[in-house]
C-alpha positions in Angstrom: 128.7 -94.8 154.0 129.0 -94.7 150.3 128.3 -92.1 147.7 127.2 -92.2 144.0 129.9 -91.2 141.6 129.6 -88.2 139.3 130.5 -89.1 135.8 131.5 -86.8 133.0 129.3 -87.8 130.1 131.1 -89.5 127.2 130.1 -88.4 123.7 130.1 -91.8 122.0 130.4 -95.5 122.8 133.4 -95.6 120.5 135.3 -93.0 122.4 134.4 -94.8 125.7 136.0 -98.0 124.4 139.0 -96.0 123.0 139.5 -94.8 126.6 140.2 -98.5 127.5 143.4 -98.3 125.5 145.5 -96.3 128.0 143.8 -98.0 130.9 144.7 -101.4 129.7 148.2 -100.2 128.7 148.7 -99.3 132.4 147.5 -102.7 133.5 149.9 -104.3 130.9 152.9 -102.4 132.3 152.0 -103.5 135.8 151.6 -107.1 134.8 155.0 -107.0 133.0 156.6 -105.5 136.1 155.3 -108.3 138.3 155.9 -111.3 136.1 159.2 -110.4 134.4 161.2 -110.3 137.6 160.6 -114.0 138.2 162.9 -115.1 135.4 165.3 -112.2 135.6 165.8 -112.7 139.4 168.9 -114.9 139.2 170.7 -112.3 137.0 169.6 -109.5 139.2 170.6 -111.5 142.3 174.1 -112.1 140.9 174.6 -108.6 139.6 173.6 -106.8 142.8 174.8 -109.5 145.2 171.3 -110.1 146.7 170.7 -112.7 149.4 167.8 -115.2 148.9 165.6 -113.2 151.3 166.4 -109.9 149.5 165.6 -111.6 146.2 162.1 -112.6 147.6 161.5 -109.1 148.8 162.5 -107.7 145.3 159.8 -109.9 143.8 157.2 -109.5 146.5 157.4 -105.9 147.6 155.7 -104.6 144.4 152.5 -106.5 144.9 152.5 -105.9 148.6 153.0 -102.1 148.4 150.2 -102.1 145.7 147.9 -103.9 148.1 148.8 -101.6 151.0 148.1 -98.4 149.2 145.2 -99.3 146.9 142.4 -98.2 149.2 144.1 -94.9 149.8 144.7 -94.4 146.1 141.0 -95.1 145.5 140.1 -92.4 148.0 142.4 -89.9 146.4 140.6 -90.7 143.1 137.2 -90.1 144.7 138.4 -86.6 145.8 140.5 -85.4 142.9 139.3 -87.5 139.9 140.0 -91.1 138.7 141.6 -89.8 135.5 144.0 -87.8 137.6 145.3 -90.7 139.6 145.7 -92.8 136.5 147.9 -90.1 135.0 149.9 -89.7 138.2 150.4 -93.5 138.4 151.6 -93.6 134.7 154.0 -90.7 135.2 155.3 -92.5 138.3 155.9 -95.6 136.2 158.0 -93.6 133.8 160.1 -91.8 136.4 160.7 -94.7 138.7 161.5 -97.2 136.0 164.0 -94.8 134.7 165.7 -94.5 138.1 165.5 -98.3 138.7 167.1 -99.0 135.4 170.3 -97.4 136.4 170.3 -98.5 140.1 173.5 -100.1 141.4 172.3 -100.9 144.9 170.0 -103.8 145.7 168.4 -101.9 148.5 167.6 -99.0 146.2 166.1 -101.3 143.6 163.8 -102.9 146.3 162.7 -99.4 147.3 162.0 -98.5 143.7 160.0 -101.7 143.3 158.0 -100.7 146.3 157.3 -97.2 144.9 156.4 -98.8 141.6 153.7 -100.8 143.5 152.3 -97.5 144.8 152.2 -96.1 141.3 150.4 -99.2 140.1 147.9 -98.8 142.9 147.0 -95.3 141.5 146.6 -96.8 138.0 144.6 -99.8 139.1 142.3 -97.8 141.4 141.6 -95.4 138.6 141.0 -98.2 136.1 138.6 -100.1 138.3 136.7 -97.0 139.4 136.4 -95.7 135.8 135.1 -99.0 134.5 132.6 -99.2 137.4 131.5 -95.6 136.9 131.2 -95.4 133.1 130.2 -98.9 131.9 126.8 -100.5 132.2 126.3 -104.0 133.6 127.0 -106.0 130.4 129.6 -103.6 129.1 131.3 -103.8 132.5 131.6 -107.6 132.2 133.3 -107.2 128.9 135.6 -104.5 130.2 136.7 -106.7 133.1 137.2 -109.5 130.6 139.6 -107.2 128.7 141.3 -106.4 132.0 141.8 -110.1 132.7 143.0 -110.8 129.1 145.5 -107.9 129.3 146.8 -109.0 132.6 147.2 -112.5 131.2 149.0 -111.2 128.2 151.4 -109.2 130.4 151.9 -112.2 132.6 152.7 -114.3 129.5 155.1 -111.8 128.0 156.8 -110.9 131.3 158.7 -114.1 132.0 159.7 -114.5 128.4 161.0 -110.9 128.2 162.6 -111.2 131.6 164.6 -114.2 130.5 165.5 -112.8 127.0 166.6 -109.5 128.4 168.5 -110.9 131.3 170.5 -113.1 128.9 170.7 -110.4 126.2 171.1 -106.6 126.7 170.6 -107.0 130.5 167.9 -107.0 133.1 167.9 -103.2 133.4 166.0 -103.0 130.1 163.0 -104.5 131.9 162.7 -101.2 133.7 164.0 -98.8 131.0 161.8 -100.4 128.3 158.7 -99.5 130.3 159.4 -95.8 130.3 158.2 -95.0 126.7 155.1 -97.2 127.2 154.2 -95.3 130.4 154.7 -91.9 128.7 152.5 -92.9 125.8 149.8 -94.3 128.1 149.8 -91.1 130.2 149.4 -88.9 127.1 146.5 -91.1 125.8 144.9 -91.0 129.2 144.9 -87.2 129.2 143.2 -87.2 125.9 140.7 -90.2 126.0 139.9 -91.2 129.6 136.7 -89.6 131.0 136.9 -88.2 134.6 134.7 -89.1 137.5 134.8 -88.5 141.2 132.6 -88.8 144.3 129.9 -86.3 145.1 131.1 -86.0 148.7 134.6 -85.6 150.1 136.0 -89.0 151.1 137.4 -89.9 154.5 141.0 -88.7 155.2 141.2 -90.4 158.6 145.0 -90.6 159.2 144.9 -93.2 162.0 142.9 -95.5 159.6 145.3 -95.0 156.8 148.4 -95.6 158.9 147.0 -98.6 160.8 145.9 -100.3 157.6 149.5 -99.9 156.1 151.2 -101.1 159.4 148.9 -104.1 159.7 149.7 -105.3 156.2 153.4 -104.5 156.3 153.9 -106.3 159.7 151.9 -109.3 158.5 154.1 -109.7 155.4 157.3 -109.3 157.5 156.0 -112.0 159.9 155.3 -114.4 157.0 158.8 -113.8 155.5 160.7 -114.3 158.8 158.5 -116.9 160.6 161.1 -119.7 160.0 164.3 -117.7 159.7 163.7 -115.3 162.6 160.8 -116.6 164.7 161.2 -114.1 167.5 161.1 -111.1 165.1 158.2 -112.7 163.2 156.2 -113.2 166.4 156.7 -109.5 167.3 155.6 -108.4 163.9 152.6 -110.7 164.0 151.5 -109.1 167.3 151.9 -105.6 165.8 149.9 -106.7 162.7 147.0 -108.1 164.8 146.9 -105.1 167.1 146.9 -102.7 164.1 144.2 -104.7 162.4 142.0 -104.7 165.5 142.4 -101.0 165.9 141.6 -100.4 162.2 138.4 -102.5 162.3 137.1 -100.9 165.5 137.8 -97.4 164.1 136.0 -98.1 160.9 132.9 -99.1 162.8 132.9 -95.8 164.7 133.6 -93.4 161.9 130.6 -91.9 160.0 132.8 -91.9 156.8 135.1 -94.9 157.2 138.1 -95.5 155.0 136.6 -99.0 154.3 133.0 -99.9 154.7 133.2 -103.2 156.7 129.5 -103.9 156.1 130.6 -105.2 152.7 132.1 -108.3 154.3 128.8 -109.1 155.9 127.0 -109.3 152.5 126.3 -113.0 151.7 128.8 -114.3 149.2 131.2 -111.3 149.5 133.8 -112.8 151.9 134.0 -116.2 150.2 134.6 -114.5 146.9 137.4 -112.5 148.4 139.0 -115.6 150.0 138.9 -117.3 146.6 140.5 -114.3 144.9 143.3 -114.2 147.5 144.1 -117.9 147.5 143.8 -118.5 143.7 145.9 -115.5 142.8 148.4 -116.4 145.5 148.8 -120.0 144.2 149.2 -118.7 140.6 151.8 -116.1 141.5 153.8 -118.5 143.7 153.8 -121.1 141.0 155.4 -118.7 138.5 158.3 -117.9 140.9 158.7 -121.5 142.2 158.7 -123.1 138.7 161.0 -120.4 137.3 163.6 -121.0 140.1 163.2 -124.7 140.0 163.8 -124.9 136.3 166.9 -122.7 136.5 168.4 -124.0 139.8 167.4 -127.7 139.7 167.2 -128.4 135.9 169.9 -126.0 134.8 167.7 -124.2 132.2 168.5 -120.7 131.2 166.3 -117.7 132.2 164.9 -117.5 128.6 164.0 -121.2 128.6 162.3 -120.9 132.0 160.3 -117.9 130.7 159.1 -119.8 127.7 158.2 -122.7 129.9 155.9 -120.4 131.9 154.2 -119.0 128.9 151.3 -121.6 128.9 150.2 -120.6 132.4 149.9 -116.9 131.6 148.2 -117.6 128.3 145.7 -119.9 130.1 144.9 -117.0 132.5 143.9 -114.8 129.6 141.9 -117.6 128.0 140.2 -118.3 131.3 138.9 -114.7 131.5 137.3 -115.1 128.1 135.9 -118.6 128.8 134.3 -117.7 132.2 131.1 -116.0 130.9 130.7 -118.7 128.2 130.9 -121.6 130.6 128.2 -120.0 132.7 125.7 -121.2 130.1 126.1 -124.8 131.3 127.1 -124.4 135.0 126.2 -122.1 137.9 128.8 -119.6 139.0 129.5 -121.3 142.3 129.7 -124.8 140.7 132.0 -123.6 138.0 134.2 -121.8 140.5 134.5 -125.0 142.7 135.3 -127.0 139.6 138.1 -124.8 138.3 139.7 -124.3 141.7 139.9 -128.0 142.1 141.4 -128.1 138.6 144.0 -125.5 139.7 144.8 -127.6 142.7 145.2 -130.7 140.6 147.6 -128.8 138.3 149.7 -127.8 141.4 149.9 -131.4 142.6 151.0 -132.5 139.2 153.7 -129.9 139.2 155.0 -131.2 142.6 155.8 -134.6 141.0 158.2 -132.7 138.7 156.9 -133.7 135.3 159.2 -133.7 132.4 157.1 -131.1 130.6 155.5 -128.5 132.9 153.2 -127.0 130.2 150.1 -129.1 130.9 150.0 -128.7 134.7 150.7 -124.9 134.3 147.8 -124.6 131.9 145.5 -126.1 134.6 146.9 -123.7 137.2 146.4 -120.7 134.9 143.0 -121.7 133.6 141.8 -122.3 137.1 142.9 -118.8 138.2 141.6 -117.1 135.1 138.1 -118.5 135.4 137.9 -118.4 139.2 139.3 -114.9 139.5 136.9 -113.6 136.9 133.8 -115.2 138.5 134.8 -114.2 142.0 135.3 -110.6 140.9 131.9 -110.6 139.2 130.3 -112.0 142.3 131.6 -109.1 144.3 129.6 -106.7 142.1 126.6 -108.9 141.9 126.0 -109.1 145.6 126.5 -105.3 146.2 124.9 -102.2 144.9 126.1 -99.7 142.3 126.7 -97.1 145.1 129.3 -99.5 146.6 131.1 -100.1 143.3 134.1 -97.9 144.1 134.9 -99.6 147.4 134.1 -103.0 146.0 136.6 -102.5 143.1 139.3 -101.4 145.6 138.7 -104.4 147.8 138.8 -106.7 144.8 142.1 -105.4 143.6 143.5 -105.5 147.2 142.5 -109.2 147.2 144.3 -109.9 143.9 147.4 -107.9 144.9 147.5 -109.3 148.5 147.0 -112.8 147.3 149.9 -112.6 144.9 152.2 -111.1 147.5 151.2 -113.5 150.3 151.4 -116.4 148.0 155.0 -115.6 147.1 155.8 -114.8 150.7 154.4 -118.0 152.2 155.1 -120.6 149.5 158.4 -119.0 148.4 159.6 -119.0 152.0 158.7 -122.7 152.4 160.7 -123.5 149.3 163.7 -121.4 150.3 163.9 -122.8 153.9 163.5 -126.5 153.1 165.9 -126.2 150.1 166.1 -129.9 149.0 162.4 -130.7 149.2 161.3 -127.1 149.1 159.7 -127.1 145.7 157.4 -130.1 146.0 156.4 -129.3 149.6 155.6 -125.6 148.7 153.6 -126.5 145.6 151.6 -129.2 147.5 150.9 -126.7 150.3 149.5 -124.3 147.6 147.3 -127.1 146.2 145.9 -127.9 149.7 145.1 -124.2 150.3 143.3 -123.8 146.9 141.3 -126.9 147.7 140.2 -125.5 151.0 139.2 -122.2 149.3 137.1 -124.2 146.8 135.2 -126.0 149.5 134.9 -123.2 151.9 131.4 -121.9 151.0 130.1 -125.5 150.9 131.6 -126.3 154.4 130.3 -123.0 155.9 126.9 -123.6 154.5 126.8 -127.2 155.9 127.9 -125.9 159.4 125.5 -123.0 159.4 122.5 -123.5 161.8 119.2 -124.1 160.1 116.7 -121.2 160.3 
């Protein structure tokens, strides 16, 4: 069951677009937090004596905690106001980054990264719901285009900043430097962002909340440990499946479910989610894999690795802008298939260890930028305005879960295989992207004729 949002009227269109400034600044901080660690990881690993597994968790836990708490954050926004959760998330950024910047324990830094993911969940949930509640259809497309461009910009700057700071004043300034940005964004949000909330109280079903978090956490643990500790991974997988089954069954019985599962039965919805998860996972994994490969195998510095990754992130931003323009010549589905295959080709190209990684990385980034934008737009096109809040939450869970699972799966493959880990992991990502591109076509071919 869904409810229509109540929106506080905005006096002018100019002020409405000005409200995007703190919202996009929050997205930028989150993108920097995700992408900058990839190039700074070797320095952090050496400074805090992290193992390879702990290093992966340091990178991965942010996106995974974001995915685990995003739906809950959206529900809190429905009850107490989307503006409120944006401000809470930004204040959390400031406080947690300040603590993480002086941390001397690897475990503490991992915990801080997990909590930063929760803070980002509040920001993203508020941003998505605010855009959906205050912008009309065409303006909403532009707003999401700005979201994609901002995320791409943050992803572009993150690896470069991570490398430069790791070699210069130190990796701690990755966190400390975000504090003034978060404070400024919070103050601007209080002034400019309009508030909105649901007309009815949302579901606070504790078993649903806990089972969703346990299912995701156990799944990620299983993926991390499947090769290193298969017995523990098997137990975690059983726990994950059991929690997920419980969650699904409970949502079907509740009059006000935490997540309306009927969304996934809407034609076109599930394939779009799969494409978001797979494309974002491949893109995120390529950033980590290429960064470590350039530093460990080719002996490049962290700053050099960050600069080498710049074309991919820039291509993501360009893809978000090009997506609506390309729809003048191709249908959304045909264009999505084309760019996903382009992304897969770029990944295969990377696996052959080209002398210059810029061109294949551009293909990977461009494929994700266009495919992610089109898939996100599809989610809103096949659903109603009343479902916009939950659709936005599911969309962001897909992006965050995809990034986390991509790093977990393909990063683990590379770490375990060691010698041939990089090419095998990248080719595995390419195969997965290709399957996601062809999934709707294959399902349509296998569906019985009516």
